[in-house]
C-alpha distance (Angstrom), angle and dihedral (degrees) to the residues before:
residue distance angle dihedral
X1 . . .
X2 3.78 . .
X3 3.84 91.9 .
X4 3.79 90.5 57.5
X5 3.83 93.6 58.8
X6 3.79 100.4 84.4
X7 3.73 99.5 -94.4
X8 3.80 96.4 173.2
X9 3.87 136.1 129.4
X10 3.78 90.9 -69.3
X11 3.85 97.6 62.4
X12 3.88 115.8 99.8
X13 3.67 115.7 -116.3
X14 3.76 91.9 -120.2
X15 3.84 90.6 56.3
X16 3.83 88.6 49.4
X17 3.76 91.1 52.5
X18 3.73 91.1 48.8
X19 3.85 90.7 56.6
X20 3.79 92.1 48.0
X21 3.80 87.7 52.7
X22 3.77 87.6 52.2
X23 3.74 90.3 58.9
X24 3.77 90.3 47.5
X25 3.79 85.1 64.7
X26 3.83 94.0 44.1
X27 3.78 105.2 42.7
X28 3.75 92.2 175.9
X29 3.86 86.2 75.6
X30 3.87 93.3 55.5
X31 3.77 94.2 113.5
X32 3.79 87.9 69.0
X33 3.78 88.2 66.7
X34 3.82 93.0 57.2
X35 3.82 89.2 62.8
X36 3.83 88.3 58.8
X37 3.84 95.7 57.1
X38 3.86 102.6 77.4
X39 3.84 106.5 96.2
X40 3.84 94.1 -142.9
X41 3.77 98.7 64.4
X42 3.77 123.1 111.3
X43 3.76 92.4 -104.2
X44 3.84 90.6 76.1
X45 3.73 99.8 39.2
X46 3.79 112.6 127.9
X47 3.85 92.6 3.1
X48 3.78 122.0 128.8
X49 3.85 119.5 -106.8
X50 3.79 89.0 -109.4
X51 3.75 93.0 53.0
X52 3.82 91.1 49.7
X53 3.79 90.6 49.5
X54 3.84 91.4 50.4
X55 3.81 92.7 48.5
X56 3.79 97.5 45.9
X57 3.83 92.8 40.9
X58 3.80 90.9 52.9
X59 3.82 91.3 51.6
X60 3.77 90.8 49.9
X61 3.84 93.9 51.0
X62 3.81 89.8 49.1
X63 3.81 89.9 65.7
X64 3.85 89.5 70.8
X65 3.86 86.2 69.0
X66 3.74 101.8 32.3
X67 3.77 97.6 40.7
X68 3.82 124.2 -106.9
X69 3.77 116.2 -89.7
X70 3.79 118.4 -143.1
X71 3.82 90.2 -118.1
X72 3.89 90.8 59.4
X73 3.76 96.0 51.1
X74 3.87 96.5 83.8
X75 3.77 90.3 55.5
X76 3.84 89.5 48.9
X77 3.91 93.3 50.7
X78 3.86 89.9 43.2
X79 3.78 91.3 59.1
X80 3.82 93.5 44.0
X81 3.81 91.4 50.2
X82 3.67 100.4 42.0
X83 3.87 109.5 10.5
X84 3.88 121.1 122.3
X85 3.82 97.1 177.7
X86 3.89 114.9 92.6
X87 3.77 92.3 -149.1
X88 3.79 94.5 54.6
X89 3.85 93.4 42.1
X90 3.69 92.0 48.8
X91 3.86 91.8 49.8
X92 3.79 89.4 49.9
X93 3.82 93.3 50.4
X94 3.77 89.5 51.0
X95 3.80 92.3 47.4
X96 3.75 90.0 60.8
X97 3.81 89.2 62.9
X98 3.92 85.6 64.5
X99 3.82 91.7 64.9
X100 3.81 112.7 122.4
X101 3.78 90.2 -134.0
X102 3.87 125.1 19.1
X103 3.77 112.2 -120.6
X104 3.83 134.1 -169.6
X105 3.79 90.0 -134.8
X106 3.82 90.4 86.0
X107 3.79 95.7 54.2
X108 3.84 97.2 88.1
X109 3.84 89.8 50.2
X110 3.84 90.0 53.3
X111 3.76 91.9 51.9
X112 3.79 91.9 47.2
X113 3.82 87.3 53.9
X114 3.76 92.7 51.6
X115 3.82 89.6 56.4
X116 3.82 93.1 44.2
X117 3.71 98.1 49.9
X118 3.89 108.4 27.3
X119 3.81 94.2 99.8
X120 3.77 97.9 37.1
X121 3.85 100.5 41.6
X122 3.82 118.4 134.7
X123 3.85 140.9 -171.6
X124 3.79 112.9 -94.8
X125 3.75 141.7 152.4
X126 3.89 138.2 -147.9
X127 3.81 94.2 -167.1
X128 3.83 88.4 98.8
X129 3.77 132.8 6.0
X130 3.76 100.6 -121.9
X131 3.89 104.4 17.9
X132 3.79 123.0 -167.9
X133 3.87 108.8 -112.9
X134 2.82 140.3 -100.1
X135 3.83 96.3 48.9
X136 3.76 126.2 179.5
X137 3.81 100.3 -157.5
X138 3.82 98.6 63.3
X139 3.80 132.8 144.1
X140 3.85 133.2 -164.0
X141 3.75 135.3 -143.9
X142 3.80 92.5 -104.0
X143 3.80 90.7 50.2
X144 3.82 91.1 53.3
X145 3.84 91.7 47.1
X146 3.75 95.0 52.1
X147 3.82 92.2 44.4
X148 3.77 89.6 53.4
X149 3.87 89.4 52.6
X150 3.76 86.3 57.7
X151 3.74 91.8 45.6
X152 3.76 90.5 54.6
X153 3.80 91.3 62.3
X154 3.71 116.6 174.0
X155 3.90 90.0 9.9
X156 3.81 88.8 66.2
X157 3.87 100.0 40.5
X158 3.89 89.7 110.1
X159 3.80 88.9 69.2
X160 3.81 95.8 62.3
X161 3.96 92.4 99.6
X162 3.78 91.3 50.2
X163 3.88 91.8 47.8
X164 3.84 88.8 49.1
X165 3.79 88.3 51.2
X166 3.81 92.0 51.9
X167 3.75 90.0 46.4
X168 3.81 93.9 52.8
X169 3.80 120.0 13.5
X170 3.84 92.8 29.6
X171 3.73 99.7 36.5
X172 3.77 93.6 117.2
X173 3.77 90.2 62.8
X174 3.82 92.9 65.9
X175 3.79 134.8 55.1
X176 3.75 121.9 -113.1
X177 3.86 93.7 -100.5
X178 3.69 91.8 50.6
X179 3.81 91.9 47.6
X180 3.80 85.5 56.0
X181 3.80 91.2 53.5
X182 3.83 88.8 50.7
X183 3.85 89.6 51.8
X184 3.87 90.5 47.8
X185 3.81 90.8 50.8
X186 3.82 92.4 46.6
X187 3.85 90.2 49.4
X188 3.78 93.5 50.9
X189 3.80 91.6 47.0
X190 3.79 91.8 47.0
X191 3.89 90.0 53.9
X192 3.78 92.1 44.8
X193 3.77 90.8 52.8
X194 3.74 90.4 48.0
X195 3.78 94.5 49.7
X196 3.87 88.2 54.1
X197 3.85 92.1 50.3
X198 3.81 93.6 48.6
X199 3.79 94.0 72.5
X200 3.76 89.4 65.5
X201 3.74 94.8 55.5
X202 3.89 120.0 96.8
X203 3.76 110.5 -105.6
X204 3.97 97.9 -113.3
X205 3.82 87.5 58.6
X206 3.81 98.3 40.8
X207 3.81 103.8 92.8
X208 3.75 97.2 39.3
X209 3.71 93.9 44.2
X210 3.88 91.0 49.5
X211 3.73 90.9 50.0
X212 3.91 94.6 50.5
X213 3.75 92.2 43.9
X214 3.76 98.4 49.5
X215 3.79 105.8 31.3
X216 3.79 96.8 89.9
X217 3.80 93.0 43.7
X218 3.82 91.0 52.5
X219 3.68 93.6 47.3
X220 3.83 94.6 51.0
X221 3.82 92.0 44.4
X222 3.82 116.4 106.5
X223 3.80 115.4 -124.6
X224 3.79 90.6 -102.7
X225 3.79 92.2 54.8
X226 3.78 89.4 49.0
X227 3.73 92.6 49.6
X228 3.84 90.4 51.7
X229 3.78 91.0 54.0
X230 3.78 121.9 69.3
X231 3.82 116.2 -169.0
X232 3.81 104.7 -150.4
X233 3.80 116.4 -168.1
X234 3.77 115.7 -157.2
X235 3.84 90.8 -172.2
X236 3.83 116.7 72.1
């Protein structure tokens, strides 16, 4: 197990990152990562605040790939509710996408994270532990939050009015790329809501109704939003 291999204050950060990457490739070992999340364990003794943020954020982001254990969820929600470091908040938002089953329970925590981080967001990446800057394929905490709203699908449909307010009345609070992420999340949730409603429509009206309801959303969606959404027709 990863936790049995002397992960203490003497281990270099690069070696630590390699071992986290090993768990990414062996998700059945993900519980070992949970043991490394408490800030007071010996792994973080004597390390700088920035090093601790990097290490814990890298662990959180790994849960998107390994799956998110129940024992890790409190740490994720804590960062979303109270975090002020973009790297940790972004990692926590990604971690939620490792949940076995999406849940509306996490929605308030994501909204809290938006308010906490929107003026102190930053460019970052989880593609490697210590990337060489400048990088072109970067993300941000807000980007990851809004992508998680889209990932939640029907479990986040109640946030559509709030996203619309961010897209219109509050647009000046967000950069152009983040406004695009808000737009993408809104589009995905619009389509999710429509797909749920369609089951209640009598068969003769189904195809025409679907087309009318979704056309505008599909047109306004960015290529990335359209690629994330797959319209599956069960009727030939």
